[in-house]
N, C-alpha and C positions, 0 to 999 in steps of 0.2 A: 415614363416613370414606373408604370405598372409592369411593363415588360421587363425592366431592369430588376424590379423586386422579385418577379417570378423566376428569373434566371438565377438570382442569388439564393432563392429559397429551395431550388431543386436539389442541390447536394444534401441539404439538411433532410429533406423528405426521403431521399435514397438511403441515407445513413439510418434514419428512423426505421425504415423497412428492414434493413439488414439487422438492426438491433432486435426487432420483433422476432426475427427468425431464430434468435438465440434462446428465446424463452422455452420452447419445447426441449432444447438441448439441456437447459438448466434443470428442468424437471426430470429428464432422463438421467442426468448426472446424479441427482439426489436419490433416484430409485436404484442405482447400481448396487448390486450385492457386494458387500465387503468381503474380500478374499481373506484367506488365512494370513495373518500378518507375517512378514518376513523377519521383523524385529520384535523381540519381546523384552521382558524386564532384565534379561541378561545383557542387553545391548548397552554399551557405554556411550553416554551422551555428553558432549561438551557444549555448554551454553556460553556464548561469547557476548559480552556487554560492552560496547564502546561508550565511553563516558567523557563528556566535556562540560564541566560546571553543572553537575547533576545532583548537588547536595539535597535538593528538595525531594527527590523521588527515588533515589537509588536504594535507600534502605527498604522501602516497601517492595521494590522489585526483587531484591535478594531474598527477603523473607518469603515471598510468594513462591519463588523457585525452589528454595530449600525445603519448603513445606510440602512439595509435591510427593515426597517420599520415594522418588525414583532411586532404585537400588544402586546403580552405577552412574553416578552423576559427577560432573566436573564443571565448575562455574568459574569463568575467567573474566575478571573486570579489567578493562584496559583504560586507564586514565590518560587522556590525550592532552596533557599539559593544562589541567584545570587550574583556575585561579581562585576557586572557592573551597569549601570544605568537603569536596567529594572524597578525598583520601581519608579524611577523618571519619566520614560516615561509613566507608567500607572497612576501616580497620578492625572493628569488633568482629566482623564476619570471618576474618582470615584465621581466627582460632579454629574454625571448622575446616578439617582437612580437605573438604570438597571445594573450597574457595581459594582461588589464586588471584592476587592483586598485582597488576603490572602498571608501571608508570613510564611515560615517555614524553619527550618534548612534543609540542603541538605540531601535528602534521596532517590532520584531516581524518575524517571517519574511515576512509579506505585503508589508510596506513594503520590505524588502531585495530581494525578488524584483521588485517594481515598479521599483525603481531600476535593477536589472540590465536589465529590459525596455526602459527608457527609453534605455539606452546600446547596446542590441543592434542589430546591422545584418544579422543573418542572416535567411534565408527561413524557417528552422526554428529554434525555440527548444527547447532541452532543459534541463530543470530537474533538478538532482541535489543531494542533501545532501552535506556535506563528507566523509562517510565512504564515499561511493559509489566503487566501483572499476570502471572500464570494461575490457572485453576488446577484442580487435582487431576484433570484429564487432558490438559494441554499437550503434555509430552506423549502419552500413549496415542492420542488422536493424530498428532503429527506423524508419528512412526507408522501408524496404520495407513497413512497416505502412500507409503512405499509399496504399492500394490503388486509390483513385479520387479525383477532384478534390473530392468531397464529404466526405472525411475531414478533420476538423479537429484531431484529437489521437490519439496512439498511446501506449498504456501498455506499458512494458517489464516484464520479469520479474525479481523479486528472488531473490537467493541468499545465505543467511546465511554469514558468514565465520568466526564465532566459536563453533563448536560445541564447547563446553567441558564439557558435562555433560548430565544428563537434560532439564533445562528447555530449553536451547538446541537439543537434539536434537528435542524435541517441536515447538518453534517452526519448525524447518526442515521437518519433516513438514507442519505446518499451512500453511506457505508454499506447498508444492506443491499442497495441496488448495485453499486460499482464493485463491491467485493463479494458479498454473499451470493448474488444471483449471476452476475456476468462471469465471474471466475468459475462457477460451476460449469457453465456452458463451454467456456474456452478450454477448460481442462479436459472435458469429455472429447472435444474436437482436436486435442493436441496442440492448442494455440495459445495457451496461457503465457503472456509475455513477461510477467514479473512475479517474482517471489519477494514480497515486501520485506524490507529490512527489519521490521519490527515483529515479524511473525513468520519465520521461514526456517525450514530444516533442509540440510544438504548432506549427501554422502560425502564424507571427508575426502575419499579418493577422487571423486568427481571434481570437487573444488580445487584440489591440488593439481590435478591433471590439466585443468584449464588455466592455471596460474594465479588463482586467488582473485582478490579484488583489484581493480585499477584504482590508482590513487590520484588521478587527474580529472575526475568527473564528479559532478554533483549527483549523478544517478547511478551510484556504484551497485546498488541492488538490482536495478533494471539491466545494466550492462552485463553483470555476471550471469543473470538468468538467460540473456540472449546467447552468451557463449556456451552455457550448459546445453541449450537447445542445439546450437550449431555443432557441438561435439557429439551429438547423437543420442543424448539422454532425453527422457520424457520428463515433463513437469506436471505435477498433480496439485489438486486443491483439497484441503481437509477442512470442510466447512464447520466442523464441530471442535476444531482445535482453536479455542478462543484465547486471544491475548488482549487484555483490557489495557487501554492507553488513552492519553489525552488527545483531544482535537483542538484546533485553534478556537479560542473563545472571543477573539476580537477581529474586526475586519483587517486591521494592519497585519496581524499575525497570520491570518488566512492568506492575504495577498502575498506576503513574504514566502510562505510555504509553497504556494502554487506556482509562483514564479520560479522558485528553486526546482520544483518537480519538472516543470516544462523545460527549463534549461538542461536538466539531466537527460530528458528525452531527446532534445536536439543534439546534445553532445554524443549520446549513444548512437543515434542515427548517423551522425557524421563519422564516428569511429568505424561503423560497420556498413558504410555506404556501398562498398563493393559487393557485399552479400545481398543487399537490398536490390541490386540490379542484376543479380545472377539468376540462372534458371532455378526454379523451385525444387528443393530436395526433400523438404519436410513440410507438414501442415503449417508450421509457424511461418514459413517463408511466404505462404499465400496470404496470411493474415496481417503481417507487419505493415505492408503498404496501406491496407484499410485502416489499421490502427493509427498510423502516422497521419493519414488524411483526416481522420476524425478528431485527433488531438492537436494537430498543428495547423492544418489548412482550413478545416471547417470553422474553427473559432475566429480566424481572420475574416472569413466570409460573413460570419455572424455580426462582427463589428461593423463591417461595411454595410450590411443589410440594415442594421439598426440606425446607422447614420442616414442612409437613404430614406428609410421609413420616417425618421424624425423630420427631415426636410419636406417630405410629401405631406405629413400630417400638418405641419405649420402652414403649408400652402393650400391645404384643403383638398389635396389630391391623393390622400392615402386610400388604397383600395379596401373595400369592406372585407374581402377574403383574408386580409392579413389579420384582422381581429379574430376571424373564425379560426385561423391557423393557430394563433396564440391560445385561444380557448381549447382547441382540440389537443394542443400540446400539454396543457395542464391536466386534461382528462387522462391522456396517455400516461403522464407522470404518476397520477394517482393509482392507476391500474397496475403499473409496473412496481410501484413502491409496495402496494398491498401484497402483490404476489411475492415480492422479495421478503417481506416480513413473514409470510406464511412458510416459505422455504427455510428461513432461518429459525422458525418457531419462536419468533420474537414478539409474542403477544403483548408484552408490556410496552413495547414501542409503538403500538397503535395509537397511544395517547399523544404521540408526537406529530401526527398527521396534520394538525392545524398549522404547522410550520411549512407545509408543502408549497403554498403560494409563493414563498420566497425563492423557490427553485428558479423562477424566471430571472429576477435580478442577479441571483447567484450565478446563473449560466452566463449572463452578460459580463459579470465581473471576471469570471474564469477565462472568458474569451479575451478580455482586455489584458489579463495576466499573461496569456499566451503571446499576445503582440509585444508586451514588454519583454518577455523572455527572448523572443526572436531578436529584438532590438539590442539587448544586452549581449547576445551571442555575436551579432554582427559587429558590435563595437569591440568584442574581445575582452569584456570585463572579467577580471580574475575570479576564480571559484574559491570558496572557502567554506568552513563549517558555518552553516546557516540554519541551525536547528531551531525548533519551536522552543520558546521559553516556557518551562514547566511551571505549573502553579501548585501542584499537589492537591488540587480540589477534586473530590470524588463525590458524585451525586447518585451513583448506582450501587447496588450491593456488591461488595468486594469479596474475594477469597478471604476467609477468616484470618489466615496468617499474615496477610498484607497489612492488617490494621492492628495487630498485636503490638504491645509495648516490647521494646528490645530488652532482652534479659541477659545479653552476652556481656 
């Protein structure tokens, strides 16, 4: 039993070591001198918002974007067959010449984004979900990420707005680790695998050259980023380009979201399986197998390890070193989280550290979600819009315009 547990634990230990190697890269990424921006206030920016039943949050999203004051701005809302008052919420904003409202029959997020792209006239396309809130510096910080002409896409930084309890507090901490720190390192190494759909900017010509979004996957943002890489473009990270948005506030909502994300990853890997088995051409090619192992294989091993450990514990045969390993994992998680908060200069979120012990059951739940996603893909269950149900709850300071009363 002890030998089996040790064998199962080895991959996790190796991945932990690889992760630790990223921290110096994250620090170096933060220290990089910002070059003279390629794009300035003269650049026309098209912001595309796919919307499906977003009446609760769309108004605040639009107000925050329009209040940025960007000189050459185009905002395109694509209503993908909503059955609520999304269109009514958007209607007053269309009196602003910067705002275009498009309506279509329900076809999924990818098709909504592609319709927006077809109507966009900006040099830079920014994609944001309907609950995203911009600050006054979101757009210029995203554009500053285009460090040289070879950059095709820039990923922004998420910040949760609905920290209402231990779960959302933990997710806020995980955002600093998974987004703020890890993406700094991966961008420096040329290995950033995703530009998140809620906070990403792309060169319009790069998106059109690779054919826009696929409409048959749950991971349309991930899959597009891979194609941007494969087409020879670099992908950067803009840590100070903040987009405030909701995170799941309940376990069922979190489960649903993470199963969807994992299914999107599996679908993307299946689409590009020939590239994954080809000789390496770019840094991203070396990283993707590691990324897939850590996100798809390691979680399955963790579920098996947990089951074996439970049997061993009930029989009194659980090795002492397993308890030590769990304790060491929590210490590492604390160190990583604090470093991530420092890099993001998120001093206010230090108050959320008491939620960190939830990281262990959270990790187990995410591993179970991966197993569920694999099972659904094996069964061939159809993909569909499976977005987070928005609440409109905000517990952190918001951009002033996002909370103003509508006067249109």
